[in-house]
matplotlib code that plots the C-alpha trace (Angstrom):
import matplotlib.pyplot as plt

x = [9.8, 6.6, 3.4, 0.6, -2.1, -2.3, -3.8, -3.8, -5.1, -3.4, -3.0, -0.3, 1.9, 4.2, 1.3, 0.5, 2.6, 2.5, 4.2, 1.7, -1.2, 0.6, 1.4, -2.1, -3.7, -2.0, -3.6, -7.0, -6.7, -8.2, -5.3, -7.7, -9.2, -7.2, -7.1, -5.1, -2.5, -1.5, 1.8, 0.0, 1.4, 4.9, 7.0, 5.4, 5.3, 7.1, 8.8, 7.8, 10.5, 8.8, 11.5, 10.5, 10.9, 12.4, 15.7, 16.6, 18.3, 16.5, 15.4, 11.8, 11.1, 7.4, 4.7, 5.8, 2.3, 0.4, 0.8, 0.9, -1.3, -3.9, -7.4, -8.7, -6.4, -7.4, -9.1, -6.0, -3.3, -3.6, -2.8, 0.1, 1.5, 1.1, 3.3, 5.8, 6.0, 6.4, 9.4, 11.6, 14.5, 13.8, 14.1, 11.1, 11.3, 8.1, 7.7, 4.6, 2.9, 0.4, 2.5, -0.5, -2.2, 0.6, -0.6, -4.0, -2.5, 0.2, -0.3, -0.7, 2.8, 4.5, 5.9, 8.6, 8.7, 9.8, 13.6, 13.3, 11.0, 12.1, 9.4, 10.3, 8.4, 8.4, 8.2, 8.4, 8.4, 8.6, 4.8, 4.8, 8.0, 6.3, 3.2, 4.5, 7.9, 6.7, 4.5, 7.4, 9.7, 7.3, 6.4, 7.5, 9.7, 13.0, 14.5, 13.7, 14.6, 13.3, 12.7, 12.6, 11.4, 10.2, 11.9, 9.7, 11.2, 13.8, 13.4, 15.0, 15.1, 17.2, 14.3, 13.4, 16.8, 18.1, 19.9, 16.8, 17.1, 19.3, 19.3, 17.9, 17.2, 16.7, 15.6, 13.9, 10.7, 10.9, 8.6, 8.3, 5.6, 7.0, 8.2, 11.7, 14.3, 17.1, 20.5, 20.9, 18.0, 19.8, 23.0, 21.3, 19.8, 23.2, 25.0, 22.5, 22.9, 26.7, 26.3, 24.1, 26.3, 23.3, 23.7, 22.6, 21.8, 21.2, 19.2, 18.3, 18.3, 14.8, 14.0, 14.3, 17.2, 18.4, 22.2, 24.3, 21.3, 20.9, 18.0, 18.9, 16.6, 18.0, 17.0, 15.4, 18.1, 20.8, 19.1, 20.6, 24.0, 24.1, 23.2, 26.1, 28.5, 27.7, 29.7, 27.8, 26.5, 27.5, 27.8, 27.5, 29.8, 28.5, 25.8, 25.4, 23.6, 20.6, 21.7, 24.8]
y = [12.0, 10.0, 11.3, 9.0, 10.9, 14.3, 15.3, 13.8, 14.3, 15.8, 13.1, 14.4, 17.3, 16.9, 17.7, 21.0, 23.1, 20.8, 22.4, 20.7, 22.4, 25.7, 25.5, 24.3, 27.1, 29.7, 28.1, 27.6, 23.8, 21.7, 19.4, 17.2, 16.0, 13.1, 13.0, 10.8, 12.7, 12.8, 11.1, 8.0, 5.6, 7.3, 4.1, 2.1, 4.8, 3.8, 5.5, 4.9, 2.3, 0.3, 1.0, 2.4, 6.2, 5.8, 3.8, 0.8, 1.5, 4.8, 5.5, 6.9, 9.0, 8.9, 10.6, 14.1, 15.4, 12.5, 9.2, 5.8, 4.2, 7.0, 5.5, 7.6, 5.8, 2.2, 1.7, 2.9, 1.2, -2.3, -0.8, 1.1, -2.2, -3.8, -1.1, -1.3, -5.1, -4.7, -2.4, -4.5, -2.9, 0.4, 1.4, 2.8, 4.8, 5.6, 7.8, 7.2, 8.4, 5.6, 2.6, 1.3, 0.6, -1.4, -4.9, -4.2, -2.5, -4.8, -7.1, -10.8, -11.6, -9.2, -11.9, -10.3, -7.3, -6.4, -6.2, -3.0, -1.1, 0.9, 2.0, 4.9, 5.5, 9.1, 10.2, 13.8, 13.3, 10.7, 10.2, 9.2, 7.2, 5.1, 4.8, 4.0, 2.3, -0.8, -1.5, -0.7, -3.1, -6.0, -4.9, -7.1, -4.6, -5.5, -2.0, 0.3, 4.0, 6.0, 9.7, 12.2, 15.1, 17.6, 16.9, 18.6, 17.3, 15.0, 11.4, 8.3, 5.8, 3.2, 0.9, 0.7, 0.3, -3.1, -4.5, -4.1, -0.2, 0.9, 4.7, 7.4, 10.8, 14.0, 17.4, 20.6, 22.1, 24.9, 27.9, 31.2, 30.1, 26.6, 25.0, 25.1, 22.3, 21.9, 20.9, 18.9, 16.7, 16.0, 15.2, 12.8, 10.8, 10.9, 9.4, 6.6, 5.8, 5.7, 3.3, 1.0, 1.4, 2.7, 5.4, 8.9, 11.8, 15.3, 16.5, 20.1, 22.5, 23.8, 27.5, 27.9, 26.1, 26.4, 25.7, 26.4, 28.2, 30.6, 30.7, 31.0, 31.7, 29.9, 30.9, 28.1, 28.3, 27.4, 24.8, 21.8, 23.3, 24.3, 20.8, 19.4, 21.9, 20.4, 17.4, 14.9, 12.5, 8.9, 6.0, 2.6, -0.2, -1.6, 1.1, 4.3, 7.4, 8.2, 11.8, 11.0]
z = [-7.6, -8.1, -6.5, -7.5, -5.6, -3.9, -0.6, 2.9, 6.4, 9.4, 12.0, 14.4, 15.5, 12.6, 10.2, 11.9, 9.5, 6.5, 3.5, 1.2, 3.0, 2.9, -0.8, -1.7, 0.3, -1.9, -4.9, -3.4, -3.2, -0.4, 0.7, 2.6, -0.7, -2.1, -5.9, -8.3, -10.2, -13.9, -12.8, -11.6, -14.3, -14.4, -13.8, -16.6, -19.3, -22.5, -25.4, -29.0, -29.1, -26.4, -23.8, -20.4, -20.1, -16.6, -17.0, -15.0, -11.7, -11.0, -7.5, -7.3, -4.2, -3.6, -1.5, -0.9, -1.4, 0.2, 2.0, 0.2, 2.9, 3.3, 3.4, 0.5, -1.9, -1.1, -4.5, -6.4, -4.4, -6.0, -9.4, -7.8, -6.4, -9.8, -11.4, -8.5, -9.0, -12.8, -12.3, -10.1, -11.9, -10.1, -6.4, -4.7, -1.5, 0.5, 3.5, 5.7, 8.9, 8.4, 9.3, 11.3, 7.9, 6.3, 7.0, 5.5, 2.4, 1.2, -1.8, -1.6, -2.8, -0.4, 1.9, 4.0, 1.6, -1.9, -2.3, -4.3, -1.9, 1.1, 3.5, 5.8, 9.0, 10.1, 13.8, 15.0, 18.8, 21.5, 21.5, 17.9, 18.2, 20.9, 18.9, 15.4, 15.9, 17.8, 14.7, 12.4, 14.3, 13.5, 10.0, 7.1, 5.3, 3.6, 3.8, 6.7, 7.4, 10.4, 9.6, 12.5, 10.5, 11.4, 14.7, 17.4, 20.6, 22.1, 20.9, 22.3, 19.5, 21.3, 22.2, 18.5, 16.8, 15.5, 12.5, 10.3, 10.4, 7.6, 8.4, 10.5, 9.0, 11.1, 10.1, 11.4, 10.2, 7.6, 7.3, 9.1, 11.5, 12.1, 15.4, 16.8, 16.6, 19.1, 17.9, 21.2, 20.1, 16.8, 18.5, 20.9, 18.0, 16.2, 19.2, 19.5, 15.8, 16.1, 19.1, 17.1, 13.9, 12.0, 9.3, 10.3, 8.1, 9.4, 6.4, 7.3, 10.2, 9.8, 9.9, 13.7, 15.3, 18.9, 19.3, 22.4, 23.9, 21.0, 18.6, 14.9, 12.0, 9.0, 5.5, 3.5, 0.9, 3.4, 5.7, 3.9, 3.6, 7.2, 8.2, 6.1, 7.7, 11.1, 9.9, 12.0, 9.3, 9.9, 7.5, 9.0, 7.9, 4.6, 4.2, 2.1, 3.1, 0.8, 0.9, -1.2]

ax = plt.figure().add_subplot(projection="3d")
ax.plot(x, y, z, "-o")
ax.set_aspect("equal")
plt.show()
């Protein structure tokens, strides 16, 4: 993982029970204050031999404690893009709720997108799907993934799916006081993905899952395993699930 900066702002329902805010609260940290981390230059760090510490071909998952397009990081982002551009031999995967800021945050040489960068747009309910995905449809991004996590309600993705979407990821919310996810919502999204021949990954059940009318409380340790046991993941022709 590569977290260049830490901290963000709650902007929608999916942020209500943010795990970063929960974790920071235990340590007395204000998550709304965005600070640059010690890992900022991670991709370009080198060994004494002059070789990069991160080997070619590695996939760097970014922004699990912030958002690449958060306003507070505008001054740091150009240097981040420079490092990403320098390491074209790596794969970078970003997850954002701030897709509305993409156009004002991309570098001059972005064009239709960098070949080695995947930008994922996250939506948690129909309201945010209708708000963010029309922007995402038009966004100049080479590799696109829609992430419905935490899934907080039924979502119809069909108006926003096309050949540019490589995968859809779905997951419930984890934590004792978090919101409920319905397995029916997951299945509805899976069916649409199969119809469109788009890869689908049921990542995790979340803590509170309704299935067949019954509410289950799933221990955090088993949420990923239980999702796999559902056996509903789908790999589209010519594509691979990022879940492996």
